[in-house]
C-alpha positions, 0 to 999 in steps of 0.5 A, a space after each residue: 341825245 348821245 344814245 342816238 347814232 345821229 348825234 355821233 358826227 364830226 360836225 356835232 362833236 366840233 360844236 361841243 368841243 371847238 378845240 378838236 380838229 376835223 380828223 380828231 372829231 371824225 375819229 371820235 365820231 366813228 368810235 362813238 358809233 362803234 361803241 353805241 352799236 355794241 351797247 345796242 347789241 348788249 341790251 338787245 334794243 335801241 331807244 325810241 326817239 319819242 318820249 312822254 311827258 305826263 301831267 296829273 291833277 286831282 279833280 275838284 280839289 278845292 271842293 274837297 278841301 272846302 267840304 262841298 264835294 259830293 263825294 265827301 262822306 255823309 253822317 250816315 256813312 260814319 256810323 255802324 250799319 246797325 246804328 244807321 239802320 235804327 236811326 233811319 226809322 227815327 224822324 228826327 235823325 232820318 234827315 241828318 243821316 243824308 247830310 254832309 259830314 262837317 269839314 272838321 280839322 280831322 277831316 281836313 287832315 285826313 285829306 291832306 294825309 291821303 294826298 301826301 301818301 300818294 305824292 310821296 310814296 305811291 307816285 315815285 313807286 309807280 313811275 320809277 320802280 314799276 316803270 322806267 320813268 323819272 318823277 320831276 315833281 310830285 306834290 299832293 295831287 299834282 304830278 309831272 313825270 317823264 316816261 318812255 312811250 311804251 310805259 305811259 298808258 300803263 303808268 297813267 292808269 295805275 296812278 289814277 287807280 292808286 289815287 282813289 285806292 281802286 286796286 285789287 290785291 291778288 292774295 290776302 286782303 292785307 297783303 303789301 302792294 310792294 310784294 304781291 301782284 295786284 290789278 286796277 279795279 275801278 268800280 270794285 265795291 270791295 275797294 275801301 280806299 285803304 291800301 297796305 304799302 311798305 308795311 303801312 296802312 295808307 289812306 287814299 282819297 277813296 273811290 269817290 275821288 277822281 283825277 285827270 291826266 294829260 300826256 304829250 308824246 314828243 321827239 327827243 329833239 323837240 323843244 322841251 318848253 313846247 312839249 311841256 305846253 302840249 302836256 299842259 294843253 292835254 291836261 286841260 283838255 282832259 278836264 274841260 273837253 272830256 269831263 274830268 276823270 279823263 286821260 288826254 294825249 297829244 302826239 307831236 310828230 317830227 313831221 309837224 302833224 299833231 294828233 289829239 285824243 282823249 277819253 274818260 278812264 272808264 264807262 259811267 257804270 264802271 264796267 268798261 275800263 277804256 285805258 285797259 282796252 287801249 293798252 291791250 290793243 297796243 299789246 296785240 299790235 306788239 305781238 303782231 296778232 293784229 296787223 299794224 295796217 289795221 288802224 290806217 285802214 280803219 282811218 280811211 274808212 271811218 267816214 263811211 262807217 259812221 253812216 251805218 247802223 251800229 250792227 252794221 258797224 260791228 259787222 264791218 269791224 269784224 271783217 276788217 279785223 279778220 282781214 288784218 289779223 296776224 299771219 300766224 293765227 289760224 282761221 278759227 283764231 282770226 274769227 274769234 279775235 275779230 268777234 271779240 275785238 269788234 265788241 271791245 272797240 264798240 264798247 270803247 266808242 260808247 265811252 268816247 261818245 260819253 266823254 264830254 265836258 264843258 261844251 261852251 269851252 270845248 271845241 266840237 268833237 268828231 263822231 265816236 268812230 272817228 275818235 276811236 280811229 284816232 286813238 288806234 293811230 296813237 296806239 300804233 305810234 306808241 308801239 312803233 315809237 317813231 314815224 313811218 
C-alpha cells in the first residue's frame, strides 16, 4: 500500500504511529510522496491498483489415482508398435489391448512423481521467474498464487500447458526449457508428456490430463478474504459452469460491479487456443492497434448482433473493427486487421458456446457474442489496470 500516493497522508501516518504530531505526520507524508515520485520516475511506470489471485486444480484427480480415468494408458499403449500390430491379429489379444492398464504401485508412483515435478519445480518457475508473481501454495495439482493483472492470462496458460507437458521447444528436442525459447502447443502430436528442465528429464501428467484455473482480479484495498472467495468461485465455475479444462475470471471492481467470464482453454479439435487469442487482443489494445473503445461499442451493440446470421455478424464485426482501428495504421492495414480479427473473434465465440459443464448446477449462460463482449471488457480492464 505504500507504493500508492493515496497512502501518504498525515491522517494515515498518524493512525500507524499515534505519537506523531500533526506537523510531523504532514512532513513525513510530503517526503513520502516526493520519494515515491522519484521511484515512479526511475522505473518508468506506476503500479496498478488491481492484482490477480490464481487458483489451479487438476481435473478428475481422484479418477487418475483410482485408475478409472479414461486418459490412462491402455495395455496396447505400453507395447512396442510392431508387437502391438502383431497382437492385433490374434483374437486372444485383440480385446486385451484396449483394456486399461492396471493401477499398479509403479503407475501410482509415476502419477505422484509427475504432480511433484509440476508443483515443486514448474509452478514457481512460471509464477516467480517468468512472471512477476508469488507462489503462496503449490502442492501436487493445487496452486495458489498472486500475480500482476498484466501477467495472469499468460501465467495461467503456461501453467495449464506445463501440467500436461504440451509445450514445443524452439530448438533441439532435448533442449532444456530454462535455456531455450518455447511455446504452448495444445494438441501437438509430438508432445510426449516429458520435458527437459533444469538438466533433468521430467515426467508430466501427459496430454490426456487437464486442469482448471480460477482467477479473481481485485483492488489492493479490497478485503483479502473476499478476494480469495471470488477466486475460489471462479475455480468452481471453471469446473462446473465451463466443463473443466477451463479458465474462469471474476473481476471485482472498486465501484461494486463484478464481471464473471470463462472459457475452455482450447476448442474441441485443439486447433484454436482461446486464451492465446485473448492474450493477443490485450497486446493489440496495449499497442493501440485496436481502440480501447471497441469493447464498449461491441457491448452496446451485442444484443442486436446476436439476432443476425453468422456471416452478417462477421461483416458487422469487420466494420466495427475497422472503425475502431488504431489511428497510426494505414487504410490497408486497418482492412487486413479487421478481416483477421473478425475471424479470430468468431472462432472464440464458437469455443465460448461449446464451453459448458453441468447444466443442472450451472446458471443459464448468455449467448456466445455476449460472452465474447464480456471477455473483451475484461481484457480492456486488464490492460487499463483500473476503472475509467
